[in-house]
py3Dmol code that shows the C-alpha trace and the ligand (Angstrom):
import py3Dmol

protein = """\
ATOM      1  CA  UNK A   1     -33.450  59.153  92.892  1.00  0.00           C
ATOM      2  CA  UNK A   2     -37.098  59.046  94.078  1.00  0.00           C
ATOM      3  CA  UNK A   3     -39.605  56.828  92.429  1.00  0.00           C
ATOM      4  CA  UNK A   4     -43.031  57.797  91.180  1.00  0.00           C
ATOM      5  CA  UNK A   5     -45.073  55.019  92.843  1.00  0.00           C
ATOM      6  CA  UNK A   6     -48.233  53.700  90.965  1.00  0.00           C
ATOM      7  CA  UNK A   7     -50.861  52.003  93.227  1.00  0.00           C
ATOM      8  CA  UNK A   8     -50.022  48.702  91.595  1.00  0.00           C
ATOM      9  CA  UNK A   9     -46.290  48.885  92.299  1.00  0.00           C
ATOM     10  CA  UNK A  10     -46.955  49.997  95.934  1.00  0.00           C
ATOM     11  CA  UNK A  11     -49.250  46.965  96.489  1.00  0.00           C
ATOM     12  CA  UNK A  12     -46.883  44.550  94.950  1.00  0.00           C
ATOM     13  CA  UNK A  13     -43.519  45.617  96.080  1.00  0.00           C
ATOM     14  CA  UNK A  14     -44.260  46.505  99.691  1.00  0.00           C
ATOM     15  CA  UNK A  15     -44.865  43.963 102.466  1.00  0.00           C
ATOM     16  CA  UNK A  16     -48.366  43.622 103.879  1.00  0.00           C
ATOM     17  CA  UNK A  17     -48.747  44.842 107.326  1.00  0.00           C
ATOM     18  CA  UNK A  18     -49.113  41.976 109.803  1.00  0.00           C
ATOM     19  CA  UNK A  19     -52.638  42.343 111.004  1.00  0.00           C
ATOM     20  CA  UNK A  20     -54.040  42.983 107.615  1.00  0.00           C
ATOM     21  CA  UNK A  21     -55.749  39.601 106.951  1.00  0.00           C
ATOM     22  CA  UNK A  22     -57.343  39.593 110.450  1.00  0.00           C
ATOM     23  CA  UNK A  23     -59.043  43.063 109.991  1.00  0.00           C
ATOM     24  CA  UNK A  24     -60.016  42.256 106.511  1.00  0.00           C
ATOM     25  CA  UNK A  25     -61.834  39.145 107.749  1.00  0.00           C
ATOM     26  CA  UNK A  26     -63.681  41.284 110.450  1.00  0.00           C
ATOM     27  CA  UNK A  27     -64.759  43.690 107.708  1.00  0.00           C
ATOM     28  CA  UNK A  28     -65.982  40.847 105.383  1.00  0.00           C
ATOM     29  CA  UNK A  29     -68.111  39.455 108.316  1.00  0.00           C
ATOM     30  CA  UNK A  30     -69.418  42.840 109.314  1.00  0.00           C
ATOM     31  CA  UNK A  31     -70.239  43.746 105.732  1.00  0.00           C
ATOM     32  CA  UNK A  32     -72.110  40.393 105.259  1.00  0.00           C
ATOM     33  CA  UNK A  33     -74.181  40.844 108.359  1.00  0.00           C
ATOM     34  CA  UNK A  34     -75.084  44.526 107.513  1.00  0.00           C
ATOM     35  CA  UNK A  35     -75.871  43.781 103.882  1.00  0.00           C
ATOM     36  CA  UNK A  36     -78.098  40.852 104.950  1.00  0.00           C
ATOM     37  CA  UNK A  37     -79.989  43.443 106.780  1.00  0.00           C
ATOM     38  CA  UNK A  38     -80.306  45.816 103.943  1.00  0.00           C
ATOM     39  CA  UNK A  39     -78.345  48.527 106.002  1.00  0.00           C
ATOM     40  CA  UNK A  40     -76.083  51.369 104.452  1.00  0.00           C
ATOM     41  CA  UNK A  41     -72.541  50.909 105.469  1.00  0.00           C
ATOM     42  CA  UNK A  42     -70.134  53.982 105.714  1.00  0.00           C
ATOM     43  CA  UNK A  43     -66.280  53.491 105.959  1.00  0.00           C
ATOM     44  CA  UNK A  44     -65.114  56.526 108.043  1.00  0.00           C
ATOM     45  CA  UNK A  45     -61.262  56.959 107.919  1.00  0.00           C
ATOM     46  CA  UNK A  46     -60.195  59.386 110.614  1.00  0.00           C
ATOM     47  CA  UNK A  47     -56.745  60.800 112.142  1.00  0.00           C
ATOM     48  CA  UNK A  48     -53.444  61.183 110.773  1.00  0.00           C
ATOM     49  CA  UNK A  49     -50.962  58.673 109.486  1.00  0.00           C
ATOM     50  CA  UNK A  50     -47.361  58.298 110.562  1.00  0.00           C
ATOM     51  CA  UNK A  51     -44.207  58.062 108.327  1.00  0.00           C
ATOM     52  CA  UNK A  52     -41.553  55.919 110.090  1.00  0.00           C
ATOM     53  CA  UNK A  53     -37.894  56.868 109.689  1.00  0.00           C
ATOM     54  CA  UNK A  54     -36.503  53.518 111.024  1.00  0.00           C
ATOM     55  CA  UNK A  55     -37.532  50.038 110.746  1.00  0.00           C
ATOM     56  CA  UNK A  56     -37.224  49.646 114.488  1.00  0.00           C
ATOM     57  CA  UNK A  57     -39.153  53.047 114.806  1.00  0.00           C
ATOM     58  CA  UNK A  58     -37.970  55.461 117.254  1.00  0.00           C
ATOM     59  CA  UNK A  59     -38.803  58.576 115.180  1.00  0.00           C
ATOM     60  CA  UNK A  60     -41.554  59.270 112.643  1.00  0.00           C
ATOM     61  CA  UNK A  61     -43.152  62.220 110.869  1.00  0.00           C
ATOM     62  CA  UNK A  62     -46.783  62.848 111.786  1.00  0.00           C
ATOM     63  CA  UNK A  63     -49.516  65.474 111.262  1.00  0.00           C
ATOM     64  CA  UNK A  64     -51.945  67.688 113.260  1.00  0.00           C
ATOM     65  CA  UNK A  65     -55.027  65.574 112.986  1.00  0.00           C
ATOM     66  CA  UNK A  66     -56.670  64.402 116.214  1.00  0.00           C
ATOM     67  CA  UNK A  67     -59.490  62.518 114.404  1.00  0.00           C
ATOM     68  CA  UNK A  68     -62.248  64.820 115.703  1.00  0.00           C
ATOM     69  CA  UNK A  69     -64.025  65.078 112.260  1.00  0.00           C
ATOM     70  CA  UNK A  70     -64.009  61.459 111.716  1.00  0.00           C
ATOM     71  CA  UNK A  71     -65.108  60.448 115.289  1.00  0.00           C
ATOM     72  CA  UNK A  72     -67.864  63.055 115.303  1.00  0.00           C
ATOM     73  CA  UNK A  73     -69.153  62.069 111.853  1.00  0.00           C
ATOM     74  CA  UNK A  74     -69.224  58.381 112.834  1.00  0.00           C
ATOM     75  CA  UNK A  75     -71.717  59.247 115.704  1.00  0.00           C
ATOM     76  CA  UNK A  76     -74.092  61.174 113.356  1.00  0.00           C
ATOM     77  CA  UNK A  77     -73.830  58.453 110.687  1.00  0.00           C
ATOM     78  CA  UNK A  78     -74.908  56.008 113.476  1.00  0.00           C
ATOM     79  CA  UNK A  79     -77.737  58.164 114.287  1.00  0.00           C
ATOM     80  CA  UNK A  80     -78.700  58.484 110.689  1.00  0.00           C
ATOM     81  CA  UNK A  81     -79.132  54.501 110.664  1.00  0.00           C
ATOM     82  CA  UNK A  82     -75.859  53.589 108.996  1.00  0.00           C
ATOM     83  CA  UNK A  83     -73.521  50.816 110.124  1.00  0.00           C
ATOM     84  CA  UNK A  84     -70.052  52.345 110.379  1.00  0.00           C
ATOM     85  CA  UNK A  85     -66.676  50.800 109.766  1.00  0.00           C
ATOM     86  CA  UNK A  86     -64.279  53.285 111.775  1.00  0.00           C
ATOM     87  CA  UNK A  87     -60.786  53.038 110.396  1.00  0.00           C
ATOM     88  CA  UNK A  88     -58.756  55.465 112.704  1.00  0.00           C
ATOM     89  CA  UNK A  89     -55.320  56.174 113.684  1.00  0.00           C
ATOM     90  CA  UNK A  90     -54.715  54.135 116.953  1.00  0.00           C
ATOM     91  CA  UNK A  91     -55.369  56.357 120.043  1.00  0.00           C
ATOM     92  CA  UNK A  92     -56.988  59.175 118.019  1.00  0.00           C
ATOM     93  CA  UNK A  93     -60.431  60.430 118.920  1.00  0.00           C
ATOM     94  CA  UNK A  94     -63.106  57.926 119.119  1.00  0.00           C
ATOM     95  CA  UNK A  95     -66.922  57.954 118.676  1.00  0.00           C
ATOM     96  CA  UNK A  96     -68.660  58.592 122.022  1.00  0.00           C
ATOM     97  CA  UNK A  97     -65.501  58.243 124.252  1.00  0.00           C
ATOM     98  CA  UNK A  98     -64.191  61.341 122.763  1.00  0.00           C
ATOM     99  CA  UNK A  99     -66.439  63.570 124.808  1.00  0.00           C
ATOM    100  CA  UNK A 100     -64.393  62.522 127.822  1.00  0.00           C
ATOM    101  CA  UNK A 101     -60.850  61.821 126.469  1.00  0.00           C
ATOM    102  CA  UNK A 102     -57.649  63.799 125.457  1.00  0.00           C
ATOM    103  CA  UNK A 103     -58.289  65.971 128.423  1.00  0.00           C
ATOM    104  CA  UNK A 104     -61.145  68.295 127.076  1.00  0.00           C
ATOM    105  CA  UNK A 105     -63.369  66.786 129.762  1.00  0.00           C
ATOM    106  CA  UNK A 106     -61.363  64.322 131.529  1.00  0.00           C
ATOM    107  CA  UNK A 107     -63.334  61.179 132.595  1.00  0.00           C
ATOM    108  CA  UNK A 108     -61.895  61.211 136.197  1.00  0.00           C
ATOM    109  CA  UNK A 109     -63.384  64.681 136.831  1.00  0.00           C
ATOM    110  CA  UNK A 110     -66.780  63.074 136.367  1.00  0.00           C
ATOM    111  CA  UNK A 111     -66.291  60.301 138.902  1.00  0.00           C
ATOM    112  CA  UNK A 112     -66.775  60.331 142.603  1.00  0.00           C
ATOM    113  CA  UNK A 113     -64.859  58.097 144.985  1.00  0.00           C
ATOM    114  CA  UNK A 114     -66.920  55.663 147.073  1.00  0.00           C
ATOM    115  CA  UNK A 115     -67.974  56.671 150.471  1.00  0.00           C
ATOM    116  CA  UNK A 116     -66.307  54.502 153.364  1.00  0.00           C
ATOM    117  CA  UNK A 117     -67.640  50.818 152.998  1.00  0.00           C
ATOM    118  CA  UNK A 118     -69.112  51.304 149.459  1.00  0.00           C
ATOM    119  CA  UNK A 119     -67.721  49.682 146.478  1.00  0.00           C
ATOM    120  CA  UNK A 120     -69.516  51.649 143.701  1.00  0.00           C
ATOM    121  CA  UNK A 121     -67.953  54.532 141.742  1.00  0.00           C
ATOM    122  CA  UNK A 122     -70.503  57.147 140.928  1.00  0.00           C
ATOM    123  CA  UNK A 123     -70.806  59.782 138.349  1.00  0.00           C
ATOM    124  CA  UNK A 124     -71.154  63.064 139.946  1.00  0.00           C
ATOM    125  CA  UNK A 125     -74.737  64.375 139.597  1.00  0.00           C
ATOM    126  CA  UNK A 126     -73.628  67.448 137.733  1.00  0.00           C
ATOM    127  CA  UNK A 127     -72.463  65.312 134.786  1.00  0.00           C
ATOM    128  CA  UNK A 128     -75.222  62.629 134.667  1.00  0.00           C
ATOM    129  CA  UNK A 129     -77.393  64.564 132.173  1.00  0.00           C
ATOM    130  CA  UNK A 130     -74.577  65.231 129.835  1.00  0.00           C
ATOM    131  CA  UNK A 131     -73.096  61.727 130.082  1.00  0.00           C
ATOM    132  CA  UNK A 132     -76.309  59.461 129.832  1.00  0.00           C
ATOM    133  CA  UNK A 133     -77.284  60.112 126.096  1.00  0.00           C
ATOM    134  CA  UNK A 134     -73.731  59.481 125.028  1.00  0.00           C
ATOM    135  CA  UNK A 135     -73.315  56.325 127.176  1.00  0.00           C
ATOM    136  CA  UNK A 136     -76.708  55.227 125.748  1.00  0.00           C
ATOM    137  CA  UNK A 137     -75.609  55.720 122.183  1.00  0.00           C
ATOM    138  CA  UNK A 138     -72.469  53.927 122.753  1.00  0.00           C
ATOM    139  CA  UNK A 139     -73.956  50.819 124.374  1.00  0.00           C
ATOM    140  CA  UNK A 140     -76.672  50.947 121.693  1.00  0.00           C
ATOM    141  CA  UNK A 141     -74.120  50.806 118.705  1.00  0.00           C
ATOM    142  CA  UNK A 142     -72.292  47.994 120.586  1.00  0.00           C
ATOM    143  CA  UNK A 143     -75.284  45.924 121.398  1.00  0.00           C
ATOM    144  CA  UNK A 144     -76.635  46.265 117.694  1.00  0.00           C
ATOM    145  CA  UNK A 145     -73.173  45.562 116.305  1.00  0.00           C
ATOM    146  CA  UNK A 146     -73.277  48.797 114.177  1.00  0.00           C
ATOM    147  CA  UNK A 147     -69.712  49.778 114.812  1.00  0.00           C
ATOM    148  CA  UNK A 148     -66.631  48.024 113.705  1.00  0.00           C
ATOM    149  CA  UNK A 149     -63.243  49.764 114.473  1.00  0.00           C
ATOM    150  CA  UNK A 150     -59.994  49.230 112.435  1.00  0.00           C
ATOM    151  CA  UNK A 151     -56.770  50.748 113.527  1.00  0.00           C
ATOM    152  CA  UNK A 152     -53.798  52.008 111.687  1.00  0.00           C
ATOM    153  CA  UNK A 153     -50.662  53.875 112.518  1.00  0.00           C
ATOM    154  CA  UNK A 154     -48.544  54.219 109.414  1.00  0.00           C
ATOM    155  CA  UNK A 155     -49.380  55.388 105.935  1.00  0.00           C
ATOM    156  CA  UNK A 156     -48.285  52.035 104.742  1.00  0.00           C
ATOM    157  CA  UNK A 157     -50.858  50.301 106.916  1.00  0.00           C
ATOM    158  CA  UNK A 158     -53.507  52.947 105.998  1.00  0.00           C
ATOM    159  CA  UNK A 159     -53.060  52.279 102.200  1.00  0.00           C
ATOM    160  CA  UNK A 160     -53.207  48.511 102.472  1.00  0.00           C
ATOM    161  CA  UNK A 161     -56.218  48.541 104.724  1.00  0.00           C
ATOM    162  CA  UNK A 162     -58.091  51.033 102.612  1.00  0.00           C
ATOM    163  CA  UNK A 163     -57.634  48.760  99.613  1.00  0.00           C
ATOM    164  CA  UNK A 164     -58.842  45.559 101.413  1.00  0.00           C
ATOM    165  CA  UNK A 165     -61.726  47.127 103.306  1.00  0.00           C
ATOM    166  CA  UNK A 166     -62.954  48.974 100.135  1.00  0.00           C
ATOM    167  CA  UNK A 167     -62.883  45.603  98.158  1.00  0.00           C
ATOM    168  CA  UNK A 168     -64.533  43.928 101.157  1.00  0.00           C
ATOM    169  CA  UNK A 169     -67.402  46.630 100.713  1.00  0.00           C
ATOM    170  CA  UNK A 170     -67.792  46.130  97.198  1.00  0.00           C
ATOM    171  CA  UNK A 171     -70.723  43.697  97.501  1.00  0.00           C
ATOM    172  CA  UNK A 172     -72.722  46.575  99.106  1.00  0.00           C
ATOM    173  CA  UNK A 173     -72.988  48.146  95.757  1.00  0.00           C
ATOM    174  CA  UNK A 174     -74.594  51.527  96.081  1.00  0.00           C
ATOM    175  CA  UNK A 175     -75.320  50.954  99.781  1.00  0.00           C
ATOM    176  CA  UNK A 176     -71.633  51.473 100.690  1.00  0.00           C
ATOM    177  CA  UNK A 177     -70.106  54.785 101.120  1.00  0.00           C
ATOM    178  CA  UNK A 178     -66.617  55.948 101.748  1.00  0.00           C
ATOM    179  CA  UNK A 179     -66.197  59.095 103.719  1.00  0.00           C
ATOM    180  CA  UNK A 180     -62.390  59.677 103.541  1.00  0.00           C
ATOM    181  CA  UNK A 181     -61.581  62.288 106.386  1.00  0.00           C
ATOM    182  CA  UNK A 182     -58.004  60.924 107.549  1.00  0.00           C
ATOM    183  CA  UNK A 183     -55.122  63.189 106.931  1.00  0.00           C
ATOM    184  CA  UNK A 184     -52.957  60.958 104.925  1.00  0.00           C
ATOM    185  CA  UNK A 185     -49.277  61.703 104.386  1.00  0.00           C
ATOM    186  CA  UNK A 186     -48.338  62.690 100.963  1.00  0.00           C
ATOM    187  CA  UNK A 187     -44.912  61.273 101.289  1.00  0.00           C
ATOM    188  CA  UNK A 188     -43.224  58.332 102.918  1.00  0.00           C
ATOM    189  CA  UNK A 189     -39.914  56.397 103.102  1.00  0.00           C
ATOM    190  CA  UNK A 190     -40.158  53.091 101.435  1.00  0.00           C
ATOM    191  CA  UNK A 191     -39.304  50.046 103.674  1.00  0.00           C
ATOM    192  CA  UNK A 192     -36.319  49.066 101.681  1.00  0.00           C
ATOM    193  CA  UNK A 193     -34.890  52.752 102.081  1.00  0.00           C
ATOM    194  CA  UNK A 194     -35.412  52.739 106.012  1.00  0.00           C
ATOM    195  CA  UNK A 195     -32.452  52.394 108.344  1.00  0.00           C
ATOM    196  CA  UNK A 196     -32.892  49.110 110.293  1.00  0.00           C
ATOM    197  CA  UNK A 197     -32.030  50.704 113.544  1.00  0.00           C
ATOM    198  CA  UNK A 198     -32.236  54.116 115.291  1.00  0.00           C
ATOM    199  CA  UNK A 199     -30.524  56.813 113.197  1.00  0.00           C
ATOM    200  CA  UNK A 200     -27.475  58.086 115.089  1.00  0.00           C
ATOM    201  CA  UNK A 201     -26.925  61.553 115.282  1.00  0.00           C
ATOM    202  CA  UNK A 202     -23.204  61.892 115.746  1.00  0.00           C
ATOM    203  CA  UNK A 203     -23.510  65.639 115.633  1.00  0.00           C
ATOM    204  CA  UNK A 204     -24.411  65.538 111.967  1.00  0.00           C
ATOM    205  CA  UNK A 205     -27.260  66.897 110.095  1.00  0.00           C
ATOM    206  CA  UNK A 206     -29.937  64.519 108.763  1.00  0.00           C
ATOM    207  CA  UNK A 207     -31.216  64.669 105.180  1.00  0.00           C
ATOM    208  CA  UNK A 208     -34.489  62.781 104.488  1.00  0.00           C
ATOM    209  CA  UNK A 209     -35.543  61.869 101.052  1.00  0.00           C
ATOM    210  CA  UNK A 210     -39.210  61.188 100.976  1.00  0.00           C
ATOM    211  CA  UNK A 211     -41.106  59.603  98.085  1.00  0.00           C
ATOM    212  CA  UNK A 212     -44.541  60.489  96.845  1.00  0.00           C
ATOM    213  CA  UNK A 213     -47.402  58.244  98.262  1.00  0.00           C
ATOM    214  CA  UNK A 214     -49.263  56.889  95.318  1.00  0.00           C
ATOM    215  CA  UNK A 215     -52.658  58.488  94.743  1.00  0.00           C
ATOM    216  CA  UNK A 216     -55.136  55.519  95.083  1.00  0.00           C
ATOM    217  CA  UNK A 217     -58.399  57.230  95.113  1.00  0.00           C
ATOM    218  CA  UNK A 218     -58.736  56.340  91.244  1.00  0.00           C
ATOM    219  CA  UNK A 219     -58.298  52.622  91.886  1.00  0.00           C
ATOM    220  CA  UNK A 220     -60.882  52.778  94.786  1.00  0.00           C
ATOM    221  CA  UNK A 221     -63.443  54.577  92.338  1.00  0.00           C
ATOM    222  CA  UNK A 222     -62.800  52.504  89.310  1.00  0.00           C
ATOM    223  CA  UNK A 223     -61.979  48.945  90.530  1.00  0.00           C
ATOM    224  CA  UNK A 224     -61.903  48.351  94.358  1.00  0.00           C
ATOM    225  CA  UNK A 225     -65.514  49.478  95.030  1.00  0.00           C
ATOM    226  CA  UNK A 226     -66.883  50.683  91.597  1.00  0.00           C
ATOM    227  CA  UNK A 227     -70.622  51.315  92.793  1.00  0.00           C
ATOM    228  CA  UNK A 228     -69.875  52.976  96.178  1.00  0.00           C
ATOM    229  CA  UNK A 229     -70.696  56.575  97.082  1.00  0.00           C
ATOM    230  CA  UNK A 230     -67.277  58.167  97.454  1.00  0.00           C
ATOM    231  CA  UNK A 231     -66.540  61.269  99.505  1.00  0.00           C
ATOM    232  CA  UNK A 232     -62.957  62.706  99.911  1.00  0.00           C
ATOM    233  CA  UNK A 233     -61.755  65.609 101.956  1.00  0.00           C
ATOM    234  CA  UNK A 234     -59.290  68.380 100.787  1.00  0.00           C
ATOM    235  CA  UNK A 235     -57.608  70.275 103.448  1.00  0.00           C
ATOM    236  CA  UNK A 236     -55.929  73.501 102.585  1.00  0.00           C
ATOM    237  CA  UNK A 237     -54.318  76.605 104.492  1.00  0.00           C
ATOM    238  CA  UNK A 238     -54.739  79.046 101.655  1.00  0.00           C
ATOM    239  CA  UNK A 239     -58.293  79.863 100.814  1.00  0.00           C
ATOM    240  CA  UNK A 240     -57.661  80.571  97.019  1.00  0.00           C
ATOM    241  CA  UNK A 241     -56.403  77.037  96.653  1.00  0.00           C
ATOM    242  CA  UNK A 242     -59.449  75.207  98.224  1.00  0.00           C
ATOM    243  CA  UNK A 243     -61.993  75.013  95.575  1.00  0.00           C
ATOM    244  CA  UNK A 244     -59.602  74.676  92.588  1.00  0.00           C
ATOM    245  CA  UNK A 245     -57.938  71.805  94.307  1.00  0.00           C
ATOM    246  CA  UNK A 246     -61.377  70.166  95.135  1.00  0.00           C
ATOM    247  CA  UNK A 247     -62.555  70.594  91.666  1.00  0.00           C
ATOM    248  CA  UNK A 248     -59.282  69.122  90.347  1.00  0.00           C
ATOM    249  CA  UNK A 249     -59.631  65.933  92.597  1.00  0.00           C
ATOM    250  CA  UNK A 250     -63.097  65.446  91.284  1.00  0.00           C
ATOM    251  CA  UNK A 251     -61.908  65.656  87.649  1.00  0.00           C
ATOM    252  CA  UNK A 252     -58.998  63.386  88.268  1.00  0.00           C
ATOM    253  CA  UNK A 253     -60.673  60.636  90.205  1.00  0.00           C
ATOM    254  CA  UNK A 254     -64.491  60.916  89.106  1.00  0.00           C
ATOM    255  CA  UNK A 255     -65.882  60.365  92.443  1.00  0.00           C
ATOM    256  CA  UNK A 256     -68.980  62.042  93.855  1.00  0.00           C
ATOM    257  CA  UNK A 257     -68.050  64.815  96.120  1.00  0.00           C
ATOM    258  CA  UNK A 258     -65.155  66.595  97.869  1.00  0.00           C
ATOM    259  CA  UNK A 259     -65.444  68.220 101.159  1.00  0.00           C
ATOM    260  CA  UNK A 260     -63.295  71.119 101.296  1.00  0.00           C
ATOM    261  CA  UNK A 261     -62.022  72.748 104.544  1.00  0.00           C
ATOM    262  CA  UNK A 262     -59.223  75.262 105.713  1.00  0.00           C
ATOM    263  CA  UNK A 263     -57.215  74.278 108.541  1.00  0.00           C
ATOM    264  CA  UNK A 264     -58.099  77.410 110.709  1.00  0.00           C
ATOM    265  CA  UNK A 265     -61.897  77.214 109.958  1.00  0.00           C
ATOM    266  CA  UNK A 266     -62.494  73.682 109.661  1.00  0.00           C
ATOM    267  CA  UNK A 267     -64.940  73.514 112.690  1.00  0.00           C
ATOM    268  CA  UNK A 268     -66.972  76.340 111.432  1.00  0.00           C
ATOM    269  CA  UNK A 269     -67.003  76.283 107.605  1.00  0.00           C
ATOM    270  CA  UNK A 270     -66.832  73.635 104.851  1.00  0.00           C
ATOM    271  CA  UNK A 271     -67.662  73.526 101.362  1.00  0.00           C
ATOM    272  CA  UNK A 272     -69.279  70.526  99.373  1.00  0.00           C
ATOM    273  CA  UNK A 273     -67.819  70.500  95.980  1.00  0.00           C
ATOM    274  CA  UNK A 274     -69.812  68.399  93.413  1.00  0.00           C
ATOM    275  CA  UNK A 275     -69.298  68.266  89.614  1.00  0.00           C
ATOM    276  CA  UNK A 276     -71.760  71.264  88.957  1.00  0.00           C
ATOM    277  CA  UNK A 277     -72.333  72.646  92.464  1.00  0.00           C
ATOM    278  CA  UNK A 278     -70.551  74.144  95.511  1.00  0.00           C
ATOM    279  CA  UNK A 279     -72.529  74.333  98.680  1.00  0.00           C
ATOM    280  CA  UNK A 280     -71.203  75.986 101.774  1.00  0.00           C
ATOM    281  CA  UNK A 281     -71.989  74.905 105.360  1.00  0.00           C
ATOM    282  CA  UNK A 282     -71.384  77.578 107.818  1.00  0.00           C
ATOM    283  CA  UNK A 283     -71.797  77.826 111.442  1.00  0.00           C
ATOM    284  CA  UNK A 284     -71.201  80.936 113.828  1.00  0.00           C
ATOM    285  CA  UNK A 285     -67.551  80.917 114.762  1.00  0.00           C
ATOM    286  CA  UNK A 286     -66.148  82.094 118.186  1.00  0.00           C
ATOM    287  CA  UNK A 287     -66.601  84.240 119.969  1.00  0.00           C
ATOM    288  CA  UNK A 288     -70.112  83.141 119.096  1.00  0.00           C
ATOM    289  CA  UNK A 289     -70.978  79.591 120.234  1.00  0.00           C
ATOM    290  CA  UNK A 290     -71.671  77.272 117.273  1.00  0.00           C
ATOM    291  CA  UNK A 291     -75.238  75.802 118.110  1.00  0.00           C
ATOM    292  CA  UNK A 292     -74.100  72.174 117.246  1.00  0.00           C
ATOM    293  CA  UNK A 293     -71.056  70.538 115.709  1.00  0.00           C
ATOM    294  CA  UNK A 294     -70.467  71.000 111.990  1.00  0.00           C
ATOM    295  CA  UNK A 295     -70.295  67.314 111.351  1.00  0.00           C
ATOM    296  CA  UNK A 296     -73.951  66.920 112.241  1.00  0.00           C
ATOM    297  CA  UNK A 297     -74.815  69.127 109.225  1.00  0.00           C
ATOM    298  CA  UNK A 298     -72.091  67.527 106.947  1.00  0.00           C
ATOM    299  CA  UNK A 299     -73.520  64.093 107.669  1.00  0.00           C
ATOM    300  CA  UNK A 300     -77.184  65.119 107.139  1.00  0.00           C
ATOM    301  CA  UNK A 301     -76.108  66.788 103.683  1.00  0.00           C
ATOM    302  CA  UNK A 302     -74.003  63.543 102.705  1.00  0.00           C
ATOM    303  CA  UNK A 303     -76.696  61.009 103.832  1.00  0.00           C
ATOM    304  CA  UNK A 304     -79.328  62.832 101.685  1.00  0.00           C
ATOM    305  CA  UNK A 305     -77.151  62.974  98.677  1.00  0.00           C
ATOM    306  CA  UNK A 306     -76.211  59.144  99.120  1.00  0.00           C
ATOM    307  CA  UNK A 307     -79.965  58.240  99.539  1.00  0.00           C
ATOM    308  CA  UNK A 308     -80.883  60.151  96.471  1.00  0.00           C
ATOM    309  CA  UNK A 309     -78.081  58.426  94.580  1.00  0.00           C
ATOM    310  CA  UNK A 310     -79.298  54.916  95.794  1.00  0.00           C
ATOM    311  CA  UNK A 311     -82.784  55.878  94.504  1.00  0.00           C
ATOM    312  CA  UNK A 312     -81.559  57.090  91.036  1.00  0.00           C
ATOM    313  CA  UNK A 313     -81.001  53.631  89.592  1.00  0.00           C
TER     314      UNK A 313
END
"""
ligand_1 = """\
19
PAZ
O -58.913 65.453 112.594
P -59.378 66.783 112.700
O -60.765 66.913 112.933
O -58.625 67.763 113.547
O -59.246 67.390 111.145
C -60.052 66.997 110.200
C -59.301 67.048 108.832
C -59.040 68.377 108.534
C -57.982 66.073 108.692
C -60.235 66.593 107.616
O -61.448 67.396 107.643
C -59.704 66.576 106.215
O -59.696 67.502 105.514
N -58.869 65.469 105.938
C -58.218 65.414 104.658
C -56.940 65.965 104.640
C -56.260 66.008 103.311
O -55.615 64.927 103.041
O -56.406 66.941 102.451
"""
view = py3Dmol.view(width=600, height=400)
view.addModel(protein, "pdb")
view.setStyle({"model": 0}, {"cartoon": {"style": "trace"}})
view.addModel(ligand_1, "xyz")
view.setStyle({"model": 1}, {"stick": {}})
view.zoomTo()
view.show()
């Protein structure tokens, strides 16, 4: 029989991930520093969560998300003056380094081997112009201490971190924002139902029973960070479902905004769904070249709404 997990049961019955306390402490210190300087802080969640099928994990379920939306958005939030807590799936796309990772533009293709007797590796001249502003923004974010990274892998780690990070951000009040772009599994296998060791095949079929992951957005909005500006994402593949599902999410959890996107068109089209408004953001799609990344427009629109909401008290 599968259980319907409440958020409370989930957090009391499951064991905390090992690095939770350490990450939480880093977030508290970061928030205290940024808060003391009056800076707005955004939590950007990014990438997909895994669902392990064994305690000694050999196999797991995963999803498509590479974390591009989150990593790109984090860069634009930094540019807009926010401090960013980037909570992302380990080894998924990362702000700034994403431009040269995951083989789209491999780093080694930029580098020239030193001439004989030289000890310096150079960036080939054709790439300097493209690399410099990204390198500059990366070092700037690090030097100013504006970017904190928090990694997760499993859906259980994600949910524990989300709670602790949100609670740690509560003192920011309206200056805190949650931008929940991670693709979080809707189903999982609770630890007490996991096989200890690698599941053996023995030429037999495998039946999995997955339990629904508790919906925790309501707890975030009502108790973990009640004054924060909260933006969630809704991904669908059927365009007829997109707006009704986004509206239902707003009604159920009472947060500020849902960003709806379709899997196939997510890089060119999104919709901002608010209680009384839908605003589409559209860019030209291939074969036309989009003039810039859609995350630039998304972040500009969200930052403006966040500021208006801060000013409305
Ligand atoms: O990671 P990515 O850039 O490939 O995709 C981004 C996204 C589609 C995962 C994100 O925009 C999103 O919709 N996240 C929420 C997914 C959901 O739980 O409905």
